N, C-alpha and C positions, 0 to 999 in steps of 0.2 A: 175623676174630678178631685176628689180627695187627696190624690197621690201629688196632684200638681200644687194644692195649697200646703201640703207638708213640705214639698220641696222648696217652695217660695220662702216659707218661714225659716228652713234651715239657711237659706241664702242670706237672710238678713242677719241670723245670728252669728254666722261667719264674718259678715262685714263688720258687725260691733266688735268682735273679738279682734280683727285686724287692726282696728282703730286704737284700742286699748294697748295692743302690742307696740304699735307705733309711738304712742306717748311714753310707754315705759322704756323703750329704746332710746329716747331724747333724754330720759333723766339719768340713764346709765353712762350716756356719753359724757357727761360732766365729769364723772368719776375716772372713766377711762382715760380722759386727756391728762390728769393728774399722774396716773401711772404712766402713760406714753412719755410724759416729760422726763420721768426717772430713767425709763428705759433708754431714752436717747443719750442721756449722758452716760450710761453704762455702755451703749454700743460704741460711742467715740473711743472709750478707754480700751475697749476690745479690740478695736480697728487699729490703734496705735500700737498695742501689744502684737497684732497679727503682722503689721509692717515690719517691726524688729525681727520676727521670727522668719518672715520671707526673705530679708536681707540675708540671714545667716543660712537659710536654705540655699540661696542662690551660689553662695560661696561654696558651699559643700558640693552642689551640682557641678560648679566649675571645676573642682578639684576632680569629681568623678569623671567628667567628659574628658578631662586630660589624661586620666588613667586609662579610660577606654581607648583613647587615640593612641596610646603608647602600645597597648596591647594588640590594637589592629595593625599597627606598624609591624610590631614584631611577628605577628601572623602572616602578613604579606611577605615579609623577608624569608620566613620559613618556607612559605609556598612556593616562593621564586627559585629556592634552592632544591625542591623536592618535585621530580617528575610524576605528574598526576594523571590519572586516566580521565579522558574526556567525558563529557556528560552523555554524549552519543554511544550507544552500546556499539561494540565492534561487530562486523558482519560475521555471522556464524557460518563456519565453512563445513558443510555436511559431507560426510563421506559416501560414496556412490554405491548403490545396489544395483547390479547388472545381471539381467536374465536373458541368455542368449538361446533363441530358437531357430535351429537349422533344418531346412527342408532336406528330407532323404528320399523323396518319391523317385519313381523310376525314371521320369522325365529328365532328372538330374544328369543321366548319363549322356544326354544329348547337350544340355546347357553348359555342363560342367565336365567335360569328359575327362580332363586330367586331375579330377577332384582337388581344385586349388581352395576348396572350403578347408581343407585340412590346414595347409600352412597359414592361412589367415585366422583361423580359430587358435591355432598354436601360438602365433605373435599375441593376439589379444590376451590369452591366458597368461603369457610371461609378462605382459605391461601392467597387468592389474596391480594396483599398489596395496600394501597392508593398510589395515583399518576398513578396506571396503569389503563387500560380500558379494558373492556371485554364484552362478549356477548355469550349466549347459544342458539343454534339451534337444533332442532331435525328434521330428515328427513325419508321419505319413498318414496311414489310418489311425494309428495309435501314436501315442506320445511317451517317450522313454527318457529318463534322466542318464545323460552321459556323464555328467559331473556334478556330484552333490551340491546343493545349494548352502553354503556356510561362508563364515569369513575367511578372507584370502590371507594367506601367509606363504611362506616359502614351499611348504609341503604342497598347499594347493596349487600353486603355479607349477610345479613339477608334475603333479598328477594330472593337471588339466592340459599340458602341453602333449603328455603322453596319450590321455585319452582321444584327443583330437584325431589321432590315426585310425578310429574306429568310426569315423564319419563314410557313410557308404551312400547307395542310390538303389535300394532295394524294395522300397515301400510301395504298396499300391496306390494308395490316394494321397489327397493332400487335405487333410482335416485341420485348417486354419484356426477354426472357432474352437476345437477342442484343445489345440495347443494354447490359445489365449487363455482359456478357462485353467488350464492346468499351471500356468507360471503365475496367475493371479489369485494363487490360493489363500492369499491373506488380505483381499481386498476389502474385507469388511472391518479389518483392524490393521490397516497398513502403517508401520512405523513412520513416525515424523523424525527419526534420528537419521534417517538416509534419505537421499534423493534416488527415487527407483526409477530405473529404467528397463524397458523390454525392447531387444533387438531381435527383429523378425527378418529372416531372409528366405525368399520362395522365388520359385520361376514359373508358378502356375496360378490356377484360380481355386476358388472353393470347390472342392471335389470330394464328396463323402459317400459316392455311390454312382451307379449307372443311372438313376432316376434324375433327369434334369430339373423337375419340379422339386423335389427334395433338395438338389443343390442350391436351387434359387431361396427356397425357404431358409436354409442354413446360412446363406449370405444375408439375407434380412436380418436373422437373428443376430448375426455379427455386429450390423449398423444399428439396429434398433435396442439391442439388450446388452450385448457385451461392451460395445463401445461405450456407451453412456456410463456404465458401471466403472470402466477403467477411468475415465476421465474425472468422475466424481471421487474416486478413491485417491488419485492424485498420480498415476503412472504416466511416464513419458514414453510413448511407443515411437520407436524409430523402424523404418521399413527399409528393405533392399529387395528391389526387383531385378532378377537375373536373367530376364528374358523378355522380349517384347511381346510375348504372349501372356505374361503375368497380368494379374487383375489389377492395372495400374490405379484405376479410379478407387477400388477399395483400399489399397495400400497408402494411397495419398490421403484418404478420409482418415484412416487410422491415425496418421502422423499429425496431420494439420489440426484435427480436433484435440489433441493432447499436447501439442507444441512441440512435436518432435521432428525428426529430419526423415524426409523421403528422398530416396536417391536411387539411380537405377546404374547397373553395372552392363554396359554394352556387351562386354564379354568376359568369361571367368578371369582373364589377366587382370581386369581392373578390381578384382574382390579385394586385395590388399589394401589398396589406397581407399577404396569406398569403406571398408570396415575401419580404417584408421580415421577418416572423417568422422564417423559417428562415434568412435572412440574419444576422440578430442571433445565432442559435445557431452558425452556421458561421464567422462572421468577426466575433467580438466585438471592439468598438472602445471606445477610451477616450472617455468621454462625460461632458458637464458637464450638470447639470440645466437644463431650461428651465422656469422659473418666472415666473408672471405676465408672459409674453411678453418674458422677459429672461433674460440669462445671463451669469455672470462668467468673465472672461479673466483669468487670473492670469499672472505674469511667466514662468512656466515653459513657457507654450504658445506654440508655434512657428507653428502652423497651426490653423485651425478650418473646420470644413465644417458648413453649416447646410442640413439637408434640411427645407424648410417646405411642408407641405401647405396650401393655402389653402381655406378654407370657401367654399361655393358663393355666387357674386356677387363675389368677389374676384377681381379680374383679374391682381394683380401684389402682390408683397411688397416692403416697405421695411425695411431695418435701419439702427439709429442707432449710430454709435461712441460711446465714452465722452466724447469731445470734441464731441458733439452734430452731427456730420456725418451726413447721409444718404447712403444708397447704395440704388440700384434696378436698376444694370446694371453691366455689367464697367467697371473703372476700374484700368487697368494701373499708374497712378502710385502707388496705394495697394495694390496686390497684391489687388485684388478680381477674382475671375472668376465669372461668372454665366451659370446655363443655366436657362431657363425653358420649362416646357411648360403645358398647359391645366389641369393638377392640381397641380403643385408648383414650387418654385424650389429650385435646387440652388447654393450659394453658398460658395465656397471663398475664405478670406482668409488670405495668407501674413503673418508677422510683424505680427499685430494688435496695435492698442493694449490695454494692459492697463487693466482696469476694468469697469464694468457696460455691456453692449450691451443694445439693445432692438430688438423687432420689433414694428412699427407695425401689421402686418397681423393679423387673427384667424386663429390657427393651428388646424389640424385634428389629429386623433390621427395618431400615427405620426411626428409632427415630431420632429426630434431635433438634437443639437449634438454632433458628434463632434471630437476635437481630436488633434493630434500633440504631444506634450509629454514633457520630460525627467522629470517627476514622474507616475508612474503608478500608478492603482488596479490591484492585480492580484489576480483572485479565481482561486483553483484551479478547474479543470474541474469543473463540476457535472452531475450526472445529469439526463438529459431525461425519464426514465421512472420513475415511483414507484408503489407500490401505497398503498392508501387506509390511513391511520394510520402511515405510514412517516415517518421523520424525514430530514431532509436536512441534512448537515454542511456548513458553509460556513467556509472559511479564506481570509482575504484580508489583504494586505500592501500596503506603498507601495515601490516602487523609483524610485530616482534614478540614472540613467546606469547602468542595469543592476544596481545593488546594492540589496539590501533597506535601508530605512531603519530604524535602530534607535535614534536619537536620542530619548531618553524625553520631553525639552522638546518635541519636534515631536508625537510620539505622544500625549502628555498632552492635546494641545489638540483631538484628533479627536472628534468626536461623530457617531454613525452610529445610523441606523434603518433598518428593513426593512419594507416593505409587500407582503403577500401578498394578492393578489385573484383571485378565481374569474371567469373569463371568462363575459360575458352574464348575470351576476348582481350584486347590490349587496354581495355578500359579501367582507369584505376585514379584514385583520387587520394592526395596526401592531405592531411588535415594536422594543424598544430594541437597538442593536448596540454601544453604548459599553460599553468594558471599564472595569472599576474600577480597574485598574492598567496602565500601559502594558507590554505583553509586552517579555521581555528579548531574545528573538530577533526581535521586529517582526512576527510573526504572529498575527494575531486569529482566535480560534476560537469559533464560534457554532453553534447548532443551531436548525433551523426545525422545528417541530411544528405545522404549520397545514394539513395535507391530510387532513380527515376523510372527504370524500366524492370520488367519482370524478368527473374532469372535467378542464379545462385551467385552469391557474393562470399568472399573471403575478407574477415577484418583481422587485421594485424595491430596490435598496440606495442609499441617499443618504447621503454622507459630507460633512461640513463640517469644514474645517481652519482656520476663521476667515479666512485669507487666500487660500483656494482651495476648490472644491467639485468633486466628482465623483459620477458616477452609474453604476449597473451594472444591467442588465436581462437577466432569463432567464425562459424559458418551461419548464413543467413539466407533464407530461401524468399524471395520477393515474388509475389503472384497478384493477379487481378483479383479484384473485389465484387461481388455481386451488388454490393451496398456502396452507394456513392456519397461522400461526406463533403459538405462545403462550410466553411468557417471564415468568421471575420471578428474583428474587435473595434469598439468605438468608446470613446470617451465623451461623456455627457457634460453639459455645462457646468454642473456642480463638481466635475472632477472624477466622477464615478466610472471606473473601467468595467465594461461588459464585453464578455465573450459570447459570440452566438455561433449555433453549430445546425446544420440542416442535414438530415439524413434521408436519402431517396433510394429507389430501386427500380429495376425493370418490372413492372407489374404484368408483362408476359410471361416472365421466367418464375418469379417468385409471388406466391400467394400472400399478399400483405395483409388480408384478413385473418391469416393464421400466423403471423409474423410479429413477435413481440421483440420491442427494443428497449434495452436497459442502458442508463448512464450510470458509470461508476466514477465518483470523483474522490482523489485521494490527495492529501497534502503530506509535507515532510515530517509531521508529527504521527504519520501512521493512522491517521484519523480518516475515515470514509463515509460517503454516503451512495447509495445505490437505489435507484428509483426506476420504475417503469414509465416510459413516454407513451402519450397517446397518439393515434394515427390521426393526421390532420388532412381533410379534404379526400381521405381514402387513399393517398399516395405518398405521404412523406411524413417525417416526425421532426419535430423541432424544439430546442430548448436554448435558453440563455443562461450564463453563469456570471455572477458578480461577487468575485472574491472580496474578502475584507480581512482574513487572517494573514498576515505576512509569511511567506514560506515558498517552498517548491510545490507545484501542482502537477498531477497527472491526471488525465481524462481518458477513460476508456468507454468504448461504446460497444455492446454485445446485442447482436442481433441472431434470433433463434425462431426456427418455424419450418415451413415447407416449400418446396419447389413444385410447380404444376406437373413436372415429370416423376414426382414421388419421392425425390431425393430429399434429405434434411438439409435445412439451412442452419449453420452454425458458425459465425463469423465474429471476430473481435476487431474492431477498429481502435487504433491508437490515436484518439482526437487530437489530443494537445499535451504539451509538456511545457511548463513556463515557471518563471519565478515571480511572485509578486511582492512588491515593496510597499508597505503601508505608508500613506502619506500622514506625516506628523501635524495636527492642527497647531496653529500658533495660537497660543492661550496667553496673550500679552495681558490682557485685563485680569484675568484670575491670578497671574504671577505677581502683578503690581498689587492686587488685593492682598495676596499672601504674605507680601513683603512690608505691608503696613504695620507699624508698631503697635502693641496692645496699649489700649488707654490705661493710665495708672489708677489704681483704686483709691478714691478720694473718700474720706469719711464724710458722712452726709451732714449738711449744714444744719444747725439749730433753727427751728422756727418758733415764732410766738406761739404761746399755749392757746390764744384764741383762734389761730388759724387750725390747730389740730382739732379743737372742739367743733368748730364749724364743719370739718371734713366727716367727723363721726356723725354729727347731726344729718348731713345730707346722705350718707350710707344709709342711716336708719330710716330716713323717709322712703328712700328708694326701695328697701326691703319691704316696708309696709304696703307700698303701692303694689309691688309685685304680688303680695299676698292677697290683696283686693282683686286684683285681675285673676288669679288663680282660683279663687272662691266664685267669681263671677263666671268664669268659664265652666265650672263643674255645675252651677245652678242652672246655666243655660242648657247643658246636656241634659240635665233631669227634666226640665220644663218641656223640652223639644223632643224627649225620647219617644212619646206615643206617635207623633207625627213621623218621626225617622222611621219607626217600624212600619207604618202605611207605605212610606216611600221605597223601604227595602222590597216589600212584598212586589210592588210595581216594578223594581228594577230586576228582579229575579224572573218575572215573566218576560221581560224583554230580552235578558239574557239567554233564556230557554229558547225563545224564537229565533235569536241570532244565531245559536248554535246548531238548531235545525237546518236553517239555510246554508250554514257553511258545509254541513255534511251532504246536503244535496249537491253543492258546488263541487265538493270532492269527488262524488260520484260521476258528475258529468266530466269533470277533468280527467278521471281515470280511463273514460272511454276515448279521449282524444289528448294523449299526452304530448308535451312540448318537449322536443328533444334540443338539449343544449350543444351546439357545436363546439368541438373540441378546439382551444386555441394553443398557441405557442407557450410551451411551458417556460416560465420565468423563476429561475432559482437566484433569488435576490438574499444575498448573504449580509446586507446592511443591517445595521441595528443602532437605534439611537442611543443605546447604552454603549459607551466606548468599550466596557468589558464585556464584549459580546461572546456569546456562547461558542466554543469552538466545535469542530466537526468530531462526532465520536458516534459510537455503535448504539448509543442509547436512543429508541425510538422516540421517547418522550421529548427528548432535546432537539432531536432532528427538525420536528415540526417548527420549533421556535427560530431555528437557524435557516432552513430552508422552506419558505411559504411557497409550495408548488401548487398551483391551481389545477394543473391538469395531468398529474402524475397518478398512476395507479400504484398501490402498494404490491409487490410481488408476493407477499405473504399473505394476502387477503383472500381468503377461502371463498368469498362471495363474488370475486372478480369473474366476469364471464369473457 
């Protein structure tokens, strides 16, 4: 009670003090008005002086702007006269790292009775270019290094060709797993300065002893341990089956999982062409077209190598220079080096004469002309394996002395076309590759959609630059997929473009509960997003994608898991490849607002002194009333403090009871949890802020850019 009386007394004291303060403020306002009158006159003078200074400053700015325009004009003229590198980085051409494994088991006496492995390896050794590195191993029960693994030069090529004669067929078993372990000795620290390929030739199955159980365990070790390690490290495994009895399934899985080439040689006679097919994939070389038994050598070519396969009945080849001089053997004076076998001629000419060269011999398939040139046709690495109806994105450019050519006069003269032919059939499609306008960055982008059926295809790209010609060749294997992809796109009423994808499979073959499906979205800025999709209704996966950032997009879907027969599932579907153009919003209102001139700064008009005094009076009254309200509030709090404490005690009791009820509810809910049914994943890139966050590898930004409701994080250790 005494506390409340004291608080009331304090309240009245504060009230009296506030009234006194208000009265004092009114007296001071009269004096302040006089001072304000003098300040107004001073302010007017200051504004007049500032206006004069502003005029002078504007003149100086105009002069500076004129100087800046002159500098900018000079800079533009200088840049137009100087050839500069584009902002886009040139494609890095990695040299090849080739590791060849040759089966020398006893069964080879039957499948390769003439030991045609020797000339095939001899040719590969001779074709390997400088700056690459290579090694050759033979294997049976043990693995032996036939040719040391080191950088390739003339001495290596000579020694490799000689060592090919030591290939035999005397080994007891076929230890494929041990051979793969031996050549992948550096899988924990594989160099990124090379593109590493393993070429495996065998005619048999995994055979490490007479125990069938042991052989099967070794086969499973290859699939479950060795293959994942090879794939993770970055090796590309190419396999050749030299017999119908070979383990085709194992060899195919080794190649497909690492995006290598799997091929078969029905007989040893096909070994040469099969090796060359894989060699073209592993060691792509700059080529010029061989047309009508002739080829064009332009001024940029420093050296060419002609591999000429002769038709039956032809015992030698003859080449003719632009000066009509014929060559059929080595000529050191003209830089001609010649190597001849019973099937082909391998001719290298250094510093050749520019112009049209001719071949007087009837050439057989697989003949080609490779060149060493300052001007290179560079094709970004292409996939070796596709699914039926997949598209293949092709990006190519030209490099001169390691820099991407961006000269539009040069690029505007280029005509290009592609021919896609299915092996062993007459099916072929010719597609124009010529761009309507030269690309600003020098990179041409095309898409091939010519793979409707399962099989092996050959892709030939021909480029005619009027004064030069180039050729590119690539093989693609198209196969059926266990995963089925459905896709569509739609535009909403607000103009938002959305791509939708559905992935399903045969649940009688694939264990969907053990299958993980991931989507990988990339754009032309090399930004990417990878997320795991949830299984919907126990039989499919879905997601939608709404791009907002302009550029080229590539969408890949990877499915990993198990099949009911025990085989692993590991497939990558190329879902889409498209260019998104961002629609620019029309901002007429903001533009007109920006165009409005700024209001001139006018000096404040002088007002009568009485009006200023009244203003100060009103301010003083307002401040006094505010102090009264504050004092009243604190007095109320003090008076009502005791009652508030009692109410607080009651509130705490109520809160405690509510907490107890909540805990009991949680216990009951734990007994009968409600499972949320996964829904279609929506990847919405739209953002109210026009300066939206681009795709990148920073997980903190990904959630802002991709609000994914039903995606699991592949790196989440708690994911079940």
